[in-house]
N, C-alpha and C positions, 0 to 999 in steps of 0.2 A: 504494500500500500504506500502511495506517495505521501510524503509529509507536506502539509500546507506551507505555502511560501510565507516567510515572515513579513509583517507589515512594515514598510519603510516610510510611510507617511508620518509627518510630525504633527499634523492636525487632521481632524475629521473632514471629509469632503462633503459638500452639499451637492446632491444630484439635481442639476438644473440645466436647461437649454437656453443659453444666452448668445446672441450674435457677437462675433469678435472680428475686429479688423486686425490683420496680422502683417507685420512688416519684418522681412528677413534681411538684415543689413541694409544696403542701398537699393535693394530690389523693390519693384512695384508691390504695393500691398495687395493681399488677397483676403477673401472673407472666409470665415468659418463659424462654427458654433460649439459651445461647450457641451460636454457630457457631464462633467462634475468639476467642482473647484473649491478651493479654500483660500485663505490669505497666504498660503505658502506654496501651493501647487495647483496645477490645472491639467485636465485632459480635454482635448478638443479635436474636432474633425475639420479638415481643410480640403478643398479641391486641389490646392497646389501641393507640390512635393517639397518636403522640408527634411533635411538630413539631421540625423542624431548628432548632437554636439553643437548645433546651430544656436545662435543667440537671436532672440526675437524681441520685437516690441509689439505689445498687444494693447488695444484700446477696446474697453468693454464697460458695460454698466453692471456693477456688483448688485446683487439682490439685497433686500433689507435684512435677510438673515445673517449677512456677513458685515453689515455696517451699522449696527445698533439702531435699526428700524427704518432707515431711509435708503432708497436707491442712490447709488453714487457712481458717476463716471470716473474711471481710473485709466491711467496709462501704466503698464507694467513692463519690466524687462524680465525675460525668462530664458532659461537654458534648457534646451531639449535633451531629455534623458532617455527617451524611447520613442520609436516610430513604428507604427503597425500598419500594414496594408489593410485596406477595407474592401478587398475583392475587386470586382471588375469595374467599379465606379471610377477608378483612376486617382482617387484622393488618398488621404492617409489619416490615421489617428495619431495624435501627438501628446505625449506625456511630458510636462515641463515643470521645472522648479522655478518659482517666482523669486527673483533676486532683488527686485525693487518695485515699489508701487507708489504712485503719486496721484493724489486726488485732482481731478480736473474741475474747473468751475463750470457750473450749469450754464448752458448757452441760452440766451433769451431769444425767443422767436419773434 
C-alpha cells in the first residue's frame, strides 16, 4: 500500500475559481483561473504554457475569506513549483508559491 504524500503547504487552501491575469517575465500576459489559493500559494489553470521554475506576476481579486471580509485586488509575485498537463486542451495546471503580495487600490468606474 502506498503511503500518502506529506502535506507541504504552510497554510490551508481555499477552493475557489477566480480569474487571474498572468505575466511571465517580459512576455505578453495570458489569462487563467484559480482552482485553490491561500496567502502563501496558488494552483491555477492557464491556456498558455509556463515552465517549472518560472517567476510570475499575477493580478487577481482575493475573496473575502482571505482578506478579513472584503474582496481585494492584489498583485503577487510567484515561483512555479509544479506544472501539470491538462490533457488535450493545450493548457496547463500550475502550482506556485507566492513570494510577495501587494494590495492594489480599487479602481473607480
